Every structure is written in C-alpha cells, then in structure tokens.
C-alpha positions in Angstrom: 57.7 46.6 64.0 60.7 45.7 65.6 62.9 48.4 63.5 60.3 50.9 64.8 60.9 50.2 68.2 64.6 50.3 67.8 64.5 53.6 66.2 62.2 55.2 69.1 64.3 53.8 71.7 67.0 56.5 70.9 67.5 59.1 73.4 68.4 61.5 70.6 66.9 61.4 67.0 68.4 63.2 64.0 66.4 64.7 61.1 68.1 66.2 57.9 68.7 69.6 57.0 65.4 71.0 55.2 65.3 72.9 51.7 65.2 76.3 53.2 69.1 75.3 54.6 68.5 77.2 58.1 71.8 77.8 59.9 70.6 76.9 63.3 69.7 73.6 64.8 66.9 73.1 66.9 67.1 70.8 69.8 63.5 69.7 70.9 63.4 68.2 74.4 59.8 66.7 75.3 59.0 63.6 76.8 55.9 62.8 75.0 57.1 61.1 71.6 54.2 62.2 69.6 54.1 65.6 70.5 58.1 65.9 70.1 58.0 64.2 66.7 55.0 66.4 65.5 57.0 69.2 66.5 60.3 67.9 64.8 58.3 67.2 61.6 56.9 70.7 61.3 60.0 72.4 61.8 61.8 70.0 59.4 59.0 70.9 56.6 60.3 74.5 57.0 64.1 73.7 56.7 65.1 73.5 60.2 67.5 70.9 61.1 66.5 69.4 64.3 67.6 67.1 67.1 65.1 65.4 69.5 65.7 64.8 73.0 62.9 62.6 75.0 64.2 63.5 78.4 66.1 66.2 80.3 68.9 64.1 80.8 69.3 63.1 77.2 68.7 66.9 76.6 71.6 68.2 78.9 74.1 65.7 77.5 73.3 67.1 73.8 73.6 70.5 75.0 76.9 69.7 76.7 78.4 68.2 73.5 77.3 71.4 71.6 74.3 70.3 69.7 71.8 72.8 69.1 71.5 76.6 69.0 67.6 76.8 69.6 66.3 75.0 72.6 62.5 74.2 72.5 61.9 72.5 76.2 58.9 71.1 77.5 57.8 73.0 80.9 57.7 69.3 82.6 61.4 68.8 82.3 62.5 72.5 82.1 64.0 72.2 85.9 66.0 69.4 85.2 68.2 70.6 82.1 70.9 72.5 84.1 72.9 73.4 81.0 70.0 74.9 79.1 71.1 78.7 79.6 74.2 77.8 77.8 72.1 77.7 74.6 72.0 80.7 72.4 67.7 80.7 72.3 65.5 78.9 74.8 62.1 78.8 74.2 59.3 77.1 76.6 57.0 74.9 75.2 53.7 75.1 77.2 50.5 73.8 77.3 48.7 77.0 77.2 50.0 80.6 76.4 48.9 82.5 79.4 50.3 84.7 82.2 51.2 81.4 84.2 53.2 80.4 81.4 54.9 83.8 80.9 55.7 84.0 84.6 57.1 80.2 84.3 59.5 81.3 81.3 60.6 84.1 83.3 61.5 81.9 86.4 63.5 79.5 84.1 65.1 82.8 82.3 63.7 81.7 78.9 64.1 84.0 75.9 60.3 83.5 75.1 57.4 80.9 75.5 55.1 79.3 73.1 51.9 77.1 72.8 53.1 73.3 72.0 50.3 73.5 69.2 51.5 76.6 67.9 51.8 77.1 64.1 55.2 77.3 62.9 54.7 80.9 62.0 54.4 81.6 65.6 57.7 79.7 66.3 59.4 81.7 64.0 58.2 85.0 65.1 59.4 83.7 68.6 62.8 83.1 67.1 62.6 86.6 65.6 61.8 88.2 68.8 64.5 86.2 70.9 67.2 87.0 68.0 66.0 90.9 68.6 66.3 90.6 72.3 69.4 88.9 72.1 70.8 91.7 69.6 69.7 94.4 72.2 71.3 92.3 75.2 74.6 92.1 73.3 74.6 95.7 72.3 73.8 96.7 75.9 76.6 94.0 77.1 79.2 95.6 74.6 78.2 99.2 75.6 78.3 98.3 79.4 81.8 96.5 78.7 83.1 99.7 77.3 81.7 102.0 80.1 83.4 99.3 82.8 86.8 99.4 80.6 86.3 103.5 80.8 85.6 103.4 84.7 88.2 100.8 85.3 90.9 103.4 83.5 89.2 106.4 85.1 89.6 104.4 88.5 93.2 103.7 87.8 94.0 107.4 86.9 92.2 108.4 90.0 93.9 106.0 92.1 97.3 107.2 90.7 96.4 110.8 91.3 95.1 110.1 95.0 98.6 108.1 95.4 100.1 111.2 94.3 98.5 113.4 96.0 98.9 111.6 99.3 102.5 111.3 98.9 102.7 115.3 98.3 100.3 115.8 101.2 102.5 113.5 103.4 105.8 115.3 102.3 104.2 118.7 102.6 103.1 117.7 105.8 106.4 116.6 107.1 108.1 120.0 105.5 105.5 122.0 107.4 105.7 120.5 110.7 109.7 120.8 110.5 109.3 124.2 109.5 106.8 124.8 112.5 109.2 122.9 114.6 112.0 125.3 113.4 109.9 128.5 113.7 109.2 127.5 117.4 112.7 126.6 118.1 114.1 130.0 116.7 111.2 132.0 118.6 112.8 130.2 121.9 116.0 130.8 121.1 115.5 134.3 120.4 114.0 135.0 123.6 116.8 133.1 125.4 119.8 134.8 124.0 117.9 138.3 123.4 119.4 139.9 126.9 123.1 138.1 126.5 125.3 140.9 125.8 128.6 139.6 127.3 130.3 137.5 124.7 131.1 134.4 126.9 127.6 134.3 128.3 126.3 134.4 124.9 128.3 131.6 123.5 127.9 129.3 126.6 123.9 129.9 126.5 124.0 129.2 122.7 125.5 126.1 122.9 123.7 124.8 125.9 120.5 125.4 123.9 121.8 123.5 120.7 122.7 120.3 123.0 119.2 120.5 124.5 117.4 120.5 121.2 119.7 118.2 119.2 120.6 115.9 121.9 124.4 115.0 123.3 127.1 115.9 120.9 130.6 117.4 120.3 130.1 121.1 119.7 132.5 124.0 118.8 132.0 127.7 118.3 134.8 129.4 116.3 135.0 133.4 116.2 137.1 135.5 113.7 139.6 137.9 114.6 140.6 141.3 113.2 143.8 139.5 112.0 141.7 137.2 109.7 142.2 134.1 111.8 139.5 131.9 113.5 139.7 131.1 117.1 138.0 128.5 119.3 135.3 130.7 121.4 133.8 127.6 123.2 133.2 123.9 122.9 131.6 120.9 124.6 133.6 117.6 124.5 131.0 114.8 124.6 132.9 111.5 123.4 136.5 112.7 122.5 139.4 112.1 124.6 140.0 115.1 126.9 143.8 115.3 126.2 143.3 115.5 122.3 139.8 117.4 122.6 141.5 121.0 122.5 144.3 120.2 119.8 141.7 118.6 117.7 139.4 121.7 118.0 142.2 124.4 117.5 143.1 122.4 114.0 139.6 122.7 113.3 139.4 126.2 113.9 142.0 126.7 111.0 140.1 124.6 108.2 136.2 124.5 109.2 135.1 128.0 109.5 137.1 129.3 106.5 135.6 126.5 104.5 132.2 127.1 105.6 132.4 130.7 104.9 133.0 129.9 101.4 130.1 127.3 101.2 127.7 129.9 103.0 125.1 128.0 104.5 124.5 125.1 106.9 125.5 121.6 105.8 124.7 118.1 107.3 127.4 115.3 106.6 126.8 111.8 107.1 130.1 109.6 107.1 133.6 110.2 106.5 133.3 110.3 102.6 130.8 113.5 102.7 133.1 115.0 105.5 136.1 114.7 103.2 134.2 116.1 100.3 132.6 119.1 102.0 135.4 119.5 104.8 138.6 118.3 103.3 140.9 119.7 106.2 138.7 118.2 108.8 138.2 114.6 107.9 141.2 113.1 109.6 140.2 114.5 112.8 136.4 113.9 112.7 136.7 110.6 111.2 133.3 108.6 110.3 130.9 111.0 112.2 127.6 112.5 111.4 128.2 116.8 111.2 126.2 119.9 111.4 128.0 123.0 110.4 126.8 126.8 109.7 128.4 129.9 109.3 126.8 132.7 111.1 126.4 135.7 108.8 125.5 139.0 109.7 125.2 142.1 107.5 127.9 140.6 104.7 130.1 139.4 107.3 130.8 136.1 108.9 130.8 136.6 112.6 131.0 132.9 113.7 131.1 129.2 112.9 129.2 126.5 114.4 130.3 122.8 114.4 128.4 119.9 115.8 129.7 116.4 115.4 129.1 112.9 117.0 129.2 109.3 116.1 127.3 108.4 113.1 125.4 105.6 114.8 123.5 108.6 116.4 122.4 110.8 113.7 121.1 114.2 114.1 117.0 114.8 113.6 115.7 115.1 110.3 115.2 118.8 110.1 118.7 119.5 112.2 120.2 121.4 109.2 117.5 123.8 108.9 116.9 124.2 112.5 120.9 125.2 112.7 120.7 127.3 109.8 117.7 129.3 111.3 119.7 129.5 114.6 122.9 130.6 113.1 121.3 133.7 111.6 119.6 134.7 115.3 123.1 133.8 116.7 124.8 136.3 114.3 122.3 138.9 114.8 122.9 138.9 118.4 126.7 138.6 118.0 126.3 141.9 115.6 124.2 143.5 118.6 127.1 142.6 121.3 129.8 144.0 119.0 127.7 147.3 118.6 127.0 147.3 122.4 130.6 146.9 123.2 132.0 149.6 120.6 129.4 151.9 120.0 131.6 154.8 120.9 134.0 154.0 118.2 133.9 154.3 114.5 132.5 151.0 112.8 135.9 150.5 111.1 137.8 150.3 114.4 135.1 147.7 115.8 136.9 144.7 117.1 135.7 141.2 115.6 134.1 138.7 118.1 137.5 136.8 118.6 138.9 139.9 119.7 139.2 140.8 123.6 136.2 143.1 124.5 136.4 145.5 127.3 134.7 144.8 130.6 131.3 145.3 131.3 131.9 148.0 133.7 133.6 150.1 131.3 130.6 150.1 128.9 127.7 150.4 130.9 128.2 153.9 132.3 125.0 155.7 131.1 121.4 155.5 130.4 121.7 154.5 126.7 123.6 151.1 127.9 120.8 150.4 130.2 118.3 151.1 127.5 120.0 148.3 125.4 119.6 146.1 128.2 115.9 146.8 128.4 
C-alpha cells in the first residue's frame, strides 16, 4: 500500500513505448487521477508513449523540459498552462463535446477537442485532423514567407528605384532652375544692351550688369585689334592694389584672351592649380582665386573676352559659368551689331576690330537708316 501511494505522489508518471512504437509522446494533463490513468492506459494499449501530469504546474514544467509532442489537457486546468502553445499538437479534454466545448477550444487556441471518455479511434482521428491542419498551416506559412521575401525584395528594389528617381528629379530640378535663371538673366541682359551702339557705353553697361548678377568681383573686358593683339577695353578693380591693377590687367591681356580663344567656351576655375592648368600665363598674377572667363564669339570671330576673378573664399554662384557662357554670346552679338553700325559704309574686309578706334557718333548718324537701327 505504501508503495502504491509513493507511486501516485509523483507529479509526472511514465509509461513505456507500446508495441506499435508511435514516434509521438503524449502528455496527459488531468487533475483527476482515475481519469488521467484511464486515458494513459488506453493510449498505451495502442502503442503510444505517454507522460502524465496531475497538475497544471507539473504539465507546464514538463513542456518547458521538452517532454511531449501531443498535449491532452483537461479543460479545468487549461488556463494555467502558459506554455501549452509550444507543444506541436494541443487537444482539449472536455466533459462533453458540444458547441460550448468548441468555443472554449478556440479561445484556448487548441488544435482540436474531444470528450474525456472518448474511444481511442476518436483520439487518433483528432490527431489526424490536427496533423492535416498543421500541414496546411505550415504550407500556408511557407507560402506567406515566400511572398514576404518576394515583397521585401520588391520593396527594396522599389525603394532603390524611388531613391534614384528622387535623386534624378532633384538634379533635373536644380538644372532646370539654373537654366530658367540663365534664360531670365539673358533676356534681361539682351533688353539692357540692345540699344547700346557706342562701344564705351556697351562695355560699361555689360560690366555693371555682370557685377549686379554675380556679386562684387574684379572684372576685365578684353578687345581684339586688327593687328592681332588684345587690349584692355574696360575693367573693374575690386580688391587689388590700384597701382598694380592696370599693369596686371595689361599682362593678362597678353595671355588670357588668346588662351580663351583656343578653349572656345566659358570656364570656371577654383584655385591656383586649376588656374595654372587652364591659364598658365595668368596664374602668377591671379594667384589662388576663383575665376570665370569666356570668349565672346560672333559669326566665327572672337570679338571680346570676359574675365572675372575674386578671392577663393567667395566663390561664384553654382550656375555662374552657364550664365557667363550665355551672356558672352549676347555680348558678342551686340559687338557685331556695333561694328556693323559704325562700318556699314565700308566693305566688310575693311571693318575695324572692337579694339580699334571707331568714328565718332556724329559722323555715323547722319541719315534715316542710322536712326532706324537705333529704333
């Protein structure tokens, strides 16, 4: 009798593997000993390896130790087994199989429910249903995981594409904004110098406009002469010593225009190294500056050269080179118009260059045709 009591006092009882050798281990959690042992005995006769737990605490401890792949738990203790859902198959033992029991099984997230007094065939059918449902759930999980991986890959691809498009749109917007600004400035410059037919006035107005748009800077406008040399037409001295400014600009007239005529387009140079590379003859005079320079071409001829430079600590605006490129073309066109006005009575091969002296205004504006050109 003492031995019998000692055996029943154990919280977890073990039964051997049956003759059928089922791979699953069934953990039977039921507080009523007679009912628990009856279930264990019935399952053992069909070859199931069983473990029994007389309380919720015992069942929870067994589950945490990894005992059991099938859990049969009584409804009375089901709420007190927090680790129940970690078991592969959970079946609720009810006093009666009805709608209330079904609702209770769903609340506890059980795979199925059966009557405590059920036949072993019903238990095996329940196991089969649970296995089928579990197989469908795993298949669905695999499918969903696959879809999630595809969606995640698509999301990354879309994100990268959006980042690329946003970057391109930002660059395009900045470029378009710069072009719009350049077009607006070009239109303003054209309207301003269109009526200038005196060379001195044209140069003065052009330099004033450049300084207004690009900020305070040293500026020089070089003009070609018929002899092939370049002369200083007009200049603005911003931060250089007055005594040496004209000497410096005269030296730059011998080096910069010819080099810019070779380059053929506007350049933006930042620092002594870039200046030395692009304008080697001017680097000693300009030093460590930021430089803008552009030749003014008209009908295959270079009619002027514009040079702007200032301290590197005050760089020119981002689209300054494009702006100067556009303005230099407009300036060249106006220089060509001025030459045409002043030398219209001579064959073209005898026209002077902008650096040569022009006749006075009174000598040139004597007839109605001259007045029409001013209109």
